[in-house]
Wavefront OBJ file of the C-alpha trace (Angstrom):
o trace
v -4.409 -16.654 -5.539
v -4.302 -19.504 -3.139
v -1.324 -18.700 -1.209
v 0.290 -15.932 1.139
v 3.176 -15.246 3.172
v 3.525 -12.699 6.075
v 6.087 -10.146 6.760
v 6.133 -9.283 10.442
v 7.831 -6.143 11.312
v 9.872 -6.045 14.325
v 10.649 -2.723 15.516
v 13.370 -1.650 17.865
v 14.846 1.489 19.596
v 16.386 2.511 16.304
v 13.628 2.049 13.802
v 9.752 2.549 14.803
v 7.113 0.331 13.391
v 5.754 2.706 11.012
v 9.133 3.831 9.608
v 9.998 -0.028 9.121
v 6.628 -0.588 7.358
v 7.196 2.268 5.034
v 10.625 0.915 4.128
v 9.672 -2.616 3.717
v 6.580 -1.374 1.441
v 8.896 0.786 -0.627
v 11.109 -2.312 -1.262
v 7.943 -4.508 -2.002
v 6.944 -2.025 -4.436
v 10.255 -1.837 -6.153
v 10.407 -5.748 -6.312
v 6.892 -6.071 -7.926
v 7.983 -3.188 -10.592
v 11.142 -5.157 -11.249
v 9.021 -8.233 -11.784
v 6.504 -6.561 -13.880
v 3.952 -8.238 -11.836
v 0.135 -7.767 -11.604
v -0.460 -11.172 -9.885
v 0.578 -10.307 -6.416
v -1.569 -8.379 -3.957
v -1.126 -7.011 -0.459
v -3.047 -6.760 2.714
v -2.643 -5.434 6.245
v -4.113 -7.944 8.629
v -3.299 -6.228 11.848
v -5.080 -2.923 10.370
v -7.200 -0.907 13.197
v -6.358 2.685 13.111
v -2.937 2.156 11.702
v -1.837 -0.248 9.152
v -0.225 -2.620 11.982
v 3.023 -4.504 11.959
v 1.977 -7.371 9.348
v 2.262 -7.127 5.518
v 0.589 -10.132 4.214
v 1.561 -10.795 0.426
v -0.888 -12.642 -1.704
v -0.480 -14.678 -4.936
v 0.144 -17.951 -6.713
v 2.675 -20.180 -5.060
v 5.108 -19.740 -8.438
v 4.666 -15.779 -8.073
v 5.473 -15.571 -4.423
v 8.532 -18.103 -4.917
v 9.574 -15.714 -7.771
v 9.289 -12.746 -5.306
v 11.247 -14.526 -2.620
v 14.300 -15.400 -5.069
v 14.952 -11.769 -5.306
v 15.823 -11.309 -1.913
v 13.872 -8.058 -2.085
v 14.021 -7.101 1.625
v 17.874 -6.624 1.482
v 19.010 -5.364 4.779
v 15.793 -4.963 6.239
v 15.525 -8.786 6.621
v 17.020 -8.381 10.128
v 13.861 -6.302 11.074
v 11.445 -8.720 9.817
v 10.193 -12.264 10.366
v 9.215 -13.759 7.011
v 6.984 -16.566 7.111
v 6.966 -19.631 4.594
v 4.451 -19.344 1.619
v 1.515 -20.985 2.912
v -1.922 -22.184 1.610
v -5.099 -20.041 2.018
v -7.933 -21.498 3.955
v -11.111 -22.098 1.955
v -12.930 -20.214 4.494
v -12.100 -16.579 4.263
v -13.783 -13.315 3.137
v -12.667 -11.310 0.344
v -12.156 -7.375 0.013
v -10.380 -4.899 -2.011
v -7.656 -2.793 -0.818
v -6.786 0.242 -2.867
v -5.410 3.532 -2.847
v -7.518 6.532 -1.769
v -6.585 9.988 -3.357
v -7.930 13.367 -2.622
v -9.096 15.305 -5.559
v -8.040 18.589 -3.789
v -4.326 18.898 -2.984
v -1.701 21.549 -2.494
v -0.019 20.493 -5.348
v -2.981 20.832 -7.628
v -3.602 24.113 -6.157
v -0.049 25.220 -7.002
v -0.693 23.895 -10.552
v -3.962 25.859 -10.818
v -2.309 29.084 -9.594
v 0.637 28.534 -12.221
v -1.713 28.104 -15.042
v -3.679 31.047 -14.067
v -7.005 28.654 -13.607
v -7.823 29.845 -10.361
v -8.407 33.799 -9.202
v -6.485 35.097 -6.257
v -9.694 35.347 -4.241
v -10.420 31.759 -4.709
v -7.377 30.630 -3.340
v -8.392 30.867 0.309
v -11.652 28.896 -0.250
v -9.715 26.055 -2.061
v -7.269 26.012 0.971
v -10.447 25.930 3.353
v -11.903 23.095 1.240
v -8.576 20.937 1.391
v -8.563 21.418 5.176
v -12.286 20.363 5.488
v -11.715 17.224 3.153
v -8.894 15.887 5.285
v -8.134 12.224 4.735
v -8.225 10.170 7.878
v -7.334 6.731 6.188
v -4.361 4.853 7.311
v -1.175 5.807 5.011
v 2.217 4.764 4.003
v 4.901 7.532 3.620
v 6.859 6.522 0.770
v 9.925 8.490 -0.835
v 10.328 8.426 -4.597
v 13.681 7.013 -5.688
v 13.897 9.504 -8.626
v 13.042 12.808 -7.171
v 13.525 12.048 -3.418
v 10.019 13.652 -2.698
v 8.066 12.107 0.127
v 4.223 11.475 -0.381
v 1.691 9.390 1.449
v -0.262 6.719 -0.226
v -3.759 6.387 1.734
v -5.173 3.005 2.036
v -8.932 2.423 1.504
v -10.437 -1.010 2.752
v -13.357 -2.324 0.843
v -16.267 -3.824 2.349
v -16.117 -7.738 3.166
v -17.540 -10.046 0.389
v -18.100 -13.732 0.310
v -16.910 -14.413 -3.267
v -13.289 -13.144 -4.915
v -13.154 -10.909 -7.784
v -10.284 -11.954 -9.925
v -8.119 -9.375 -11.794
v -4.651 -7.534 -11.832
v -3.207 -5.577 -9.037
v -0.778 -2.319 -9.613
v 2.758 -2.167 -8.918
v 2.020 -1.445 -5.276
v -0.055 -4.672 -4.911
v -3.474 -2.724 -4.581
v -6.473 -2.909 -6.724
v -9.941 -0.813 -6.607
v -11.728 -4.082 -8.070
v -9.735 -7.198 -7.437
v -10.137 -8.589 -4.122
v -7.556 -10.605 -1.732
v -8.515 -13.014 0.835
v -9.125 -11.465 4.199
v -8.377 -13.638 7.279
l 1 2 3 4 5 6 7 8 9 10 11 12 13 14 15 16 17 18 19 20 21 22 23 24 25 26 27 28 29 30 31 32 33 34 35 36 37 38 39 40 41 42 43 44 45 46 47 48 49 50 51 52 53 54 55 56 57 58 59 60 61 62 63 64 65 66 67 68 69 70 71 72 73 74 75 76 77 78 79 80 81 82 83 84 85 86 87 88 89 90 91 92 93 94 95 96 97 98 99 100 101 102 103 104 105 106 107 108 109 110 111 112 113 114 115 116 117 118 119 120 121 122 123 124 125 126 127 128 129 130 131 132 133 134 135 136 137 138 139 140 141 142 143 144 145 146 147 148 149 150 151 152 153 154 155 156 157 158 159 160 161 162 163 164 165 166 167 168 169 170 171 172 173 174 175 176 177 178 179 180 181 182 183
């Protein structure tokens, strides 16, 4: 993973930054899925409280070239500045970027109620725990192409490390164990 390219989101009056980032990331996910790629990772170098306006895509030069040839951004290309594929400096840190999931959700509560696994008097306590547990991580709001349901994909940033950990990424460009260069 010696190369990267940046997708800089250019919001305007019609499209806010976070809406554009969600749409670009959805297209990125679809492209990775179509390519059946586990060798491309993603980072958000402008991350502070929000994910920012830059989607940085990491991988081998061949894999990034393959991604580019699919024209995966489609009509969103007008809202983005896409950098050329560039070599990553040798003086970088590394970190994991992964999905963070809550183990207590409204959907899980509905399934527990439907199965009869939770008593009626326990439902309020469960809802209170959901509220207390709240997720304050930055997130992307994605829409399923099959069901059209919207869901949030919370992003967790691992600690900075001096050495990379090699491995595979999921079809969202994320991994709990594989690191990406952070610069």
